[in-house]
C-alpha positions as CSV (number, residue, x, y, z in Angstrom):
1,M,82.5,106.0,-3.1
2,R,81.7,108.8,-0.7
3,L,85.4,109.5,-0.1
4,L,86.1,109.5,-3.9
5,S,83.4,112.1,-4.5
6,L,84.8,114.3,-1.7
7,L,88.3,113.9,-3.1
8,L,87.2,115.0,-6.5
9,A,85.4,118.0,-5.2
10,V,88.4,119.2,-3.3
11,M,90.8,118.6,-6.2
12,L,88.7,119.9,-9.0
13,F,87.1,123.0,-7.2
14,P,89.9,124.4,-5.1
15,L,88.7,128.0,-5.6
16,A,85.3,127.8,-4.2
17,G,84.3,131.2,-2.7
18,S,87.1,133.1,-4.4
19,A,85.3,135.0,-7.2
20,Q,85.3,138.3,-5.2
21,Q,89.1,138.5,-5.1
22,D,91.1,140.8,-7.3
23,R,92.6,138.5,-10.0
24,V,95.3,141.0,-10.8
25,N,96.6,141.5,-7.3
26,A,95.9,138.1,-5.6
27,L,97.9,134.9,-5.7
28,Y,96.0,131.7,-6.3
29,P,96.7,127.9,-5.9
30,E,97.4,127.6,-9.6
31,N,100.2,130.1,-9.2
32,L,102.1,127.6,-7.0
33,I,103.9,125.1,-9.3
34,Y,105.3,121.9,-7.7
35,E,109.0,121.4,-8.4
36,G,109.7,118.3,-6.4
37,A,111.1,117.4,-3.0
38,F,114.2,116.6,-1.0
39,T,115.1,114.9,2.3
40,L,117.1,116.3,5.2
41,N,120.6,115.3,6.3
42,A,122.1,117.4,9.1
43,G,125.0,115.1,9.9
44,A,125.5,113.2,13.2
45,S,122.9,113.4,15.9
46,V,123.6,115.7,18.8
47,G,122.5,114.9,22.4
48,D,119.1,113.3,22.9
49,Y,117.1,115.5,20.4
50,G,119.5,117.0,18.0
51,R,118.2,115.1,14.9
52,F,115.4,115.3,12.4
53,G,113.7,112.2,13.4
54,Y,110.2,113.2,14.7
55,G,111.1,116.7,13.8
56,G,110.6,119.4,11.1
57,D,108.0,121.5,12.8
58,A,109.7,124.8,11.9
59,F,112.0,126.1,9.1
60,A,113.4,129.5,8.0
61,Y,115.0,130.5,4.8
62,Y,118.4,132.2,5.1
63,P,119.4,134.0,1.9
64,D,123.1,134.3,2.8
65,G,123.5,130.7,3.8
66,D,125.7,128.2,1.9
67,P,127.7,130.9,0.1
68,S,130.0,128.4,-1.6
69,G,127.1,126.3,-3.0
70,T,126.6,125.5,-6.6
71,N,124.7,128.0,-8.9
72,D,121.7,125.7,-9.4
73,G,118.9,128.1,-8.9
74,Y,118.3,127.2,-5.2
75,P,120.7,129.4,-3.3
76,G,120.8,130.1,0.4
77,S,120.1,127.6,3.2
78,L,117.4,126.4,5.6
79,F,117.4,126.5,9.4
80,G,115.3,123.7,10.7
81,A,114.0,122.4,14.0
82,G,114.9,118.9,15.2
83,H,113.0,116.4,17.3
84,A,109.7,117.8,18.5
85,S,110.6,117.2,22.1
86,G,113.9,119.2,22.0
87,N,115.0,122.8,21.4
88,Y,117.6,121.9,18.7
89,I,118.2,123.8,15.5
90,T,120.4,123.1,12.5
91,E,121.3,124.6,9.2
92,V,121.3,122.7,5.9
93,T,121.9,123.2,2.2
94,I,119.1,123.4,-0.4
95,P,119.5,120.8,-3.2
96,V,117.7,120.8,-6.6
97,P,114.4,119.1,-5.8
98,G,113.6,115.8,-7.4
99,F,110.8,113.3,-8.0
100,S,110.2,109.7,-7.1
101,A,107.9,107.7,-9.4
102,T,106.9,105.5,-6.4
103,K,106.9,108.4,-3.9
104,S,109.8,106.8,-2.1
105,Y,111.7,108.7,0.6
106,T,115.0,107.1,-0.4
107,D,114.7,108.2,-4.1
108,L,114.8,111.9,-3.3
109,P,117.8,114.3,-3.2
110,R,119.3,115.0,0.1
111,T,120.6,118.1,1.9
112,S,124.1,118.5,3.3
113,P,124.8,120.0,6.8
114,V,126.0,123.5,7.0
115,Q,125.9,123.8,10.9
116,P,125.3,120.8,13.2
117,F,122.3,120.7,15.5
118,A,122.7,122.9,18.6
119,D,120.4,124.0,21.5
120,P,121.0,127.8,21.5
121,F,118.5,128.5,24.4
122,T,120.1,126.7,27.3
123,G,121.5,129.9,29.0
124,L,118.2,131.8,29.0
125,P,116.1,132.5,32.1
126,D,113.1,130.1,32.5
127,Y,114.7,127.6,30.1
128,Q,112.9,124.3,29.7
129,R,112.9,121.6,27.0
130,M,109.8,122.3,25.0
131,G,110.3,122.1,21.2
132,V,110.9,124.6,18.5
133,W,107.6,125.6,17.0
134,G,108.4,128.6,14.8
135,L,111.5,130.0,13.0
136,A,112.0,133.1,10.9
137,Y,115.0,135.0,9.6
138,L,114.9,138.8,9.3
139,S,117.6,141.2,8.2
140,A,118.8,143.7,10.8
141,Q,115.9,145.7,12.4
142,G,115.9,148.8,14.5
143,Q,119.3,149.2,16.3
144,Q,120.5,145.6,15.4
145,S,123.8,145.4,13.6
146,S,123.1,142.1,11.9
147,G,120.2,139.9,10.9
148,K,118.6,137.6,13.4
149,L,117.0,134.2,13.6
150,Y,113.7,134.4,15.6
151,A,112.3,131.4,17.3
152,N,109.1,130.3,19.2
153,I,109.4,127.6,21.9
154,G,106.4,125.6,23.1
155,N,104.3,122.5,22.9
156,D,100.6,121.6,22.9
157,Y,100.2,121.1,26.6
158,A,102.7,123.2,28.5
159,A,104.3,126.7,28.5
160,L,107.2,128.5,30.0
161,P,106.6,130.7,33.1
162,N,104.3,133.6,32.2
163,Q,103.8,132.0,28.8
164,V,107.0,133.5,27.4
165,H,107.8,131.9,24.1
166,M,110.0,134.1,21.7
167,A,113.7,134.6,21.4
168,W,116.2,135.8,18.8
169,L,119.8,134.7,18.0
170,D,122.6,135.2,15.6
171,V,122.9,132.8,12.7
172,S,126.1,131.2,14.1
173,L,124.7,128.3,16.1
174,S,128.1,127.9,17.9
175,N,128.0,131.5,19.1
176,P,124.4,132.5,18.9
177,N,124.2,135.3,21.5
178,T,120.6,134.3,22.2
179,A,118.2,136.7,23.9
180,G,114.8,136.1,25.3
181,F,112.3,134.8,26.2
182,W,109.5,137.3,25.7
183,R,105.7,137.1,25.5
184,L,103.5,138.6,22.8
185,G,100.9,140.9,24.4
186,T,98.4,139.8,27.0
187,Y,96.6,137.5,24.7
188,S,95.7,133.9,25.6
189,Q,98.6,131.5,25.4
190,W,96.6,129.4,23.0
191,D,96.6,132.2,20.5
192,I,100.3,133.2,20.4
193,G,103.7,131.6,20.2
194,H,103.7,129.0,17.4
195,Y,104.2,130.0,13.7
196,M,106.1,133.1,12.7
197,F,107.2,134.7,9.4
198,E,108.2,137.9,7.8
199,I,105.7,140.7,6.9
200,P,106.7,142.6,3.7
201,K,108.2,145.9,4.7
202,D,106.1,148.0,2.3
203,W,102.9,146.6,3.8
204,A,104.2,146.9,7.3
205,D,105.3,150.6,6.7
206,Q,101.8,151.5,5.6
207,Y,99.7,149.7,8.2
208,V,101.8,148.6,11.2
209,P,104.9,150.8,11.0
210,G,108.1,148.9,12.1
211,K,106.3,145.6,12.8
212,T,107.7,143.2,10.2
213,L,107.4,140.0,12.2
214,A,104.1,138.0,12.2
215,C,103.4,135.6,15.0
216,G,100.5,133.5,16.1
217,R,99.0,130.2,17.1
218,M,95.8,128.2,17.0
219,R,94.9,125.7,19.7
220,N,91.3,124.5,19.9
221,W,91.2,125.7,23.5
222,G,91.6,129.3,22.3
223,A,90.3,131.4,19.4
224,E,89.3,129.0,16.5
225,G,91.4,130.1,13.5
226,P,94.9,131.0,12.4
227,N,95.4,133.9,14.9
228,L,98.0,136.3,13.7
229,F,99.7,139.4,15.2
230,A,102.3,141.8,13.9
231,C,105.1,142.6,16.3
232,A,108.6,144.1,16.6
233,P,110.7,142.8,19.5
234,W,113.4,145.3,18.7
235,E,111.1,148.1,19.7
236,N,111.5,146.9,23.3
237,G,115.4,147.2,23.3
238,N,118.4,145.6,21.7
239,P,117.7,143.1,23.1
240,P,114.5,143.4,25.2
241,P,114.8,142.4,28.8
242,A,114.1,138.7,29.5
243,G,110.4,138.2,30.4
244,D,109.3,141.4,28.6
245,T,105.9,141.7,27.0
246,L,105.9,142.7,23.4
247,D,103.2,144.9,21.8
248,G,101.2,142.9,19.2
249,T,98.8,144.3,16.6
250,P,96.0,141.8,15.7
251,L,95.8,140.9,12.0
252,M,93.5,137.9,12.4
253,H,92.1,136.9,15.9
254,F,89.1,134.6,15.8
255,T,87.6,135.4,19.2
256,G,84.1,136.2,17.8
257,K,83.8,133.6,15.0
258,S,85.6,130.5,13.8
259,D,87.6,130.4,10.6
260,K,85.7,129.1,7.5
261,G,85.7,125.3,7.6
262,F,87.3,125.2,11.1
263,S,87.2,122.0,13.0
264,V,89.4,120.4,15.6
265,C,91.2,118.8,12.7
266,S,92.3,122.3,11.5
267,W,95.9,122.2,12.8
268,Y,97.4,125.5,11.7
269,K,101.2,124.7,11.7
270,A,102.9,127.5,9.7
271,G,102.4,130.5,7.5
272,A,104.1,132.7,4.9
273,W,103.3,136.1,3.4
274,L,103.8,135.5,-0.3
275,T,104.6,138.4,-2.7
276,Y,105.4,138.3,-6.4
277,G,105.3,141.5,-8.3
278,Q,102.1,143.2,-7.6
279,R,100.4,139.9,-6.3
280,S,100.3,138.8,-2.8
281,A,98.6,136.4,-0.4
282,V,99.0,135.2,3.2
283,V,99.0,131.5,3.2
284,M,98.5,129.3,6.3
285,Y,99.5,125.7,6.3
286,C,97.2,123.3,8.0
287,T,95.1,120.2,7.8
288,Q,91.4,120.2,6.9
289,N,88.5,117.8,6.8
290,Y,87.4,116.7,3.3
291,S,83.9,117.3,4.4
292,L,84.6,120.7,6.2
293,D,82.4,119.5,9.0
294,F,83.2,120.0,12.6
295,S,84.3,116.7,14.0
296,Y,86.7,115.0,16.3
297,F,89.8,114.0,14.3
298,S,87.6,113.5,11.2
299,G,84.7,112.2,13.3
300,P,83.7,108.6,14.0
301,F,82.7,108.2,10.4
302,G,84.7,111.0,8.9
303,A,86.1,111.0,5.4
304,G,89.6,111.9,6.5
305,M,91.7,115.1,6.3
306,Y,94.3,116.5,4.0
307,P,97.3,119.0,4.2
308,T,96.4,122.3,2.6
309,L,97.5,125.9,2.0
310,L,94.8,128.4,2.8
311,F,95.0,131.7,1.0
312,Y,94.0,135.0,2.8
313,D,93.8,138.4,1.3
314,P,96.2,141.0,2.7
315,T,93.6,143.7,1.9
316,D,91.4,142.1,4.5
317,L,94.2,142.3,7.1
318,S,94.7,146.0,6.3
319,E,91.1,146.6,7.0
320,V,91.4,145.0,10.4
321,V,94.3,147.2,11.3
322,Q,92.3,150.3,10.0
323,G,89.3,149.3,12.1
324,S,86.9,148.8,9.2
325,R,86.7,145.0,9.6
326,N,86.5,142.8,12.8
327,E,89.6,140.9,13.5
328,W,87.7,137.6,13.4
329,D,85.9,138.5,10.2
330,I,88.6,137.0,7.9
331,R,88.0,134.2,5.5
332,W,90.3,132.3,3.2
333,Y,89.4,132.7,-0.5
334,A,91.2,129.7,-1.9
335,R,92.9,126.5,-0.9
336,K,95.5,124.2,-2.4
337,N,95.3,120.5,-1.5
338,L,98.8,119.0,-1.1
339,D,97.7,115.4,-0.9
340,L,98.9,114.6,-4.5
341,C,102.4,116.0,-3.9
342,F,103.2,114.4,-0.6
343,T,105.5,111.4,-0.1
344,G,105.2,107.9,1.4
345,E,102.3,106.3,3.2
346,K,99.6,108.2,4.9
347,L,99.4,108.0,8.7
348,G,96.7,106.0,10.4
349,P,93.7,107.3,12.3
350,R,94.2,109.0,15.6
351,G,92.2,110.1,18.6
352,G,90.5,106.7,18.8
353,N,88.9,107.2,15.5
354,L,89.2,103.8,13.8
355,N,86.4,104.3,11.3
356,M,88.0,107.1,9.4
357,E,87.8,106.2,5.7
358,D,91.1,107.9,4.7
359,N,94.3,108.4,6.6
360,Y,96.3,111.6,6.5
361,F,99.7,113.3,5.8
362,S,101.2,115.4,8.6
363,P,102.2,119.0,7.9
364,G,105.2,120.8,9.4
365,G,107.0,124.1,8.9
366,L,107.2,126.6,6.0
367,A,110.1,128.7,4.6
368,Y,109.9,131.3,1.9
369,D,112.5,132.7,-0.5
370,R,110.9,135.9,-1.4
371,Q,113.4,137.0,-4.1
372,R,112.9,133.8,-6.1
373,G,109.3,133.0,-5.2
374,L,110.2,129.6,-3.8
375,L,108.1,128.1,-1.0
376,Y,109.6,125.3,1.0
377,V,106.8,123.1,2.6
378,A,107.6,120.5,5.2
379,Q,105.9,117.2,5.4
380,T,106.6,115.5,8.8
381,L,106.4,111.9,10.1
382,V,107.3,110.3,6.8
383,K,107.8,106.6,7.4
384,T,111.3,105.3,6.8
385,S,113.3,102.2,7.9
386,G,114.1,104.1,11.1
387,E,112.5,107.0,12.8
388,P,109.9,109.1,10.9
389,Q,111.5,111.9,9.0
390,P,110.5,115.2,7.4
391,V,110.5,115.9,3.7
392,I,110.7,119.3,2.1
393,H,108.4,119.9,-0.9
394,V,109.2,122.9,-3.2
395,F,106.8,125.1,-4.9
396,R,107.6,128.1,-7.2
397,I,105.3,131.0,-7.8
398,D,104.4,131.3,-11.5
399,T,102.1,134.2,-12.2
400,T,101.8,133.3,-15.8
401,A,99.2,130.8,-14.8
402,A,96.3,131.7,-17.0
403,L,92.8,132.6,-16.1
404,A,90.3,131.2,-18.5
405,G,87.9,133.4,-20.3
406,Q,87.9,136.7,-22.2
407,N,88.4,138.8,-19.0
408,A,91.8,137.1,-18.6
409,A,92.6,137.6,-22.3
410,R,91.8,141.3,-22.1
411,K,94.3,141.8,-19.2
412,T,97.1,140.4,-21.4
413,N,96.8,143.4,-23.8
414,G,97.1,141.1,-26.9
415,T,99.5,138.5,-25.4
416,P,98.5,134.9,-25.7
417,V,97.9,133.3,-22.3
418,L,98.9,129.6,-21.6
419,S,97.1,127.6,-18.9
420,V,97.5,124.0,-17.9
421,C,95.0,122.1,-15.7
422,P,95.5,120.3,-13.5
423,N,99.0,121.2,-12.4
424,P,100.5,118.9,-11.1
425,F,98.9,116.3,-13.4
426,N,98.9,112.6,-13.9
427,P,99.0,111.5,-16.7
428,M,96.8,113.8,-18.8
429,V,96.7,117.6,-18.8
430,K,94.6,120.1,-20.7
431,I,96.6,122.9,-22.3
432,T,94.6,126.0,-23.2
433,I,95.9,128.9,-25.3
434,T,93.7,132.0,-25.0
435,N,94.2,135.0,-27.4
436,P,92.5,138.4,-27.1
437,P,89.5,139.1,-29.3
438,A,90.2,141.1,-32.4
439,G,90.7,144.8,-31.8
440,L,91.8,144.5,-28.1
441,G,95.3,145.6,-27.3
442,T,98.3,146.7,-29.5
443,N,99.2,143.1,-30.3
444,A,95.8,141.9,-31.3
445,K,96.9,140.9,-34.8
446,L,98.5,137.7,-33.7
447,K,96.7,135.8,-36.4
448,I,98.8,132.9,-37.5
449,T,98.5,129.7,-39.5
450,T,101.5,127.7,-38.2
451,P,101.9,128.0,-34.5
452,E,104.4,125.7,-32.8
453,L,103.4,124.0,-29.5
454,K,106.1,121.7,-28.0
455,I,107.0,120.2,-24.7
456,F,110.5,119.7,-23.3
457,D,111.9,118.0,-20.2
458,I,114.1,119.9,-17.7
459,R,117.2,118.8,-19.7
460,G,116.0,120.5,-22.8
461,K,115.0,117.4,-24.7
462,E,111.9,117.6,-26.8
463,V,109.4,115.0,-25.6
464,A,106.3,116.1,-27.6
465,D,105.3,118.2,-30.5
466,L,101.6,119.2,-30.3
467,S,101.7,121.7,-33.2
468,S,99.5,119.6,-35.4
469,N,96.8,119.4,-32.7
470,I,96.1,123.1,-32.9
471,N,93.2,124.2,-35.0
472,S,94.8,127.1,-36.8
473,S,91.5,128.5,-37.9
474,K,90.4,128.9,-34.2
475,F,93.8,129.8,-32.8
476,I,93.1,133.6,-32.8
477,I,90.5,133.1,-30.1
478,R,91.0,129.9,-28.0
479,N,92.5,126.5,-28.4
480,S,92.7,123.5,-26.1
481,V,94.9,120.4,-26.5
482,I,95.0,117.3,-24.3
483,W,98.4,115.8,-23.7
484,N,98.9,112.3,-22.4
485,A,102.2,111.8,-20.6
486,S,101.7,108.2,-19.5
487,G,104.9,107.1,-21.1
488,L,107.1,109.7,-19.3
489,P,108.6,109.8,-15.8
490,S,107.5,112.2,-13.1
491,G,109.2,115.5,-13.3
492,M,108.9,119.1,-14.5
493,Y,108.2,119.8,-18.1
494,V,108.2,123.1,-20.1
495,L,105.4,124.0,-22.5
496,Y,106.8,126.1,-25.4
497,L,104.6,128.2,-27.8
498,K,106.0,130.0,-30.7
499,T,103.7,132.4,-32.7
500,S,104.4,135.3,-35.0
501,G,108.1,135.3,-34.0
502,R,107.3,135.4,-30.3
503,V,108.0,132.7,-27.7
504,F,105.9,131.9,-24.6
505,S,106.6,129.2,-22.1
506,K,105.1,127.7,-18.9
507,S,106.2,125.0,-16.5
508,M,104.1,122.0,-15.5
509,T,104.6,119.0,-13.3
510,L,103.9,115.4,-14.0
511,L,103.4,113.6,-10.6
512,K,102.8,109.9,-10.8
């Protein structure tokens, strides 16, 4: 019962502490709509560690990958890290994500190999087999003539000489021209060298000129939070000399105070700087305790932990750079629990904690398609008939997600706002239509008597007509409808509202 209460609190109140954020410019958990998942096929294994079994700790989106792929809305490819004990990287296609009613690994769509697994680091000084922890693709920077794939190498207990960790390479894994390894600043090895991702150029130009690569790490022997630094390896040469130290500008560095809700269960595995129109957020992918209490692997009587995306405000990071905020005084303003989306069985207790009430899902890497607002989230160690495998879950940014109340209605300038809660849902969802009060905005005369409210599946088939459920006399202010989809399969559905000759739509996901 205690666990159930905690679960409900996390799921129903994901925005605790977020009221101070700018609703116009910030991204929120409700803006990330689940689209499904797929599994990874990279072809035959290569060597001892060139396979996805026990892998998936790092991914990078490559916009020019798989150029002959189908026009299915998911262009490009993913570079991914293989077995956690090796330095292998592969490139795979991106299929249309799918759903499994039973959350079965074998029911999901599967990638195809673009480039087989390869270890592109073997010729570098100080090479050791460590594991690929971070991947990011950036277009050509500085004097570079082509885009590069950046990688961090490391593991929880060891490091290369002088704690070097970073390299870059060409996207051809058979001829990568790899350069490295380099070290980020003189910071503790426990604060650098794990996750990495792109910093939007407009933000970087304003606050950290030229530094468009974010890099960091959290290890509970170091600063206790998602430490993050802006860097630019290309500033040290093309390429920098092996063993070089790169300049790093702190964006978040928790030397003076732990992150909100931090515990030794807070494994920060990856990150992405999301932008969509004028909205943005830095999201860090980690595990958290349900109780948010400090405890050892959920504590001897802990409630368990869950995979989550933590949302941080880029404005706070700019204040750190400008010196008006301490680099450890950053707090996430919202979180998205991914438990409901993940696949397969949860993993058992670890760290000798056999009294943990709930088990857990294991997070991996992130990749982000900025142009289309697609976030690829890796779940690792999914149980299969063979080795544990990673699964990629896909979220699309949808900034039409409504904000309840008249303040949200005012910002629409007379346009009806659709909201669905929860999203994903199972099997019932509350659909709310908010219209502006009379006299606000140029379109405030949207007074109608016969609105149409329908729901379609992804093939365009109408599955529900809710028009008769709308109270037309109240439609000009606010209406709510409960839809029960218990007779339908898991998948994406489109909500369709037609009023006064105008059409509005919103996607929602049924996840059983």
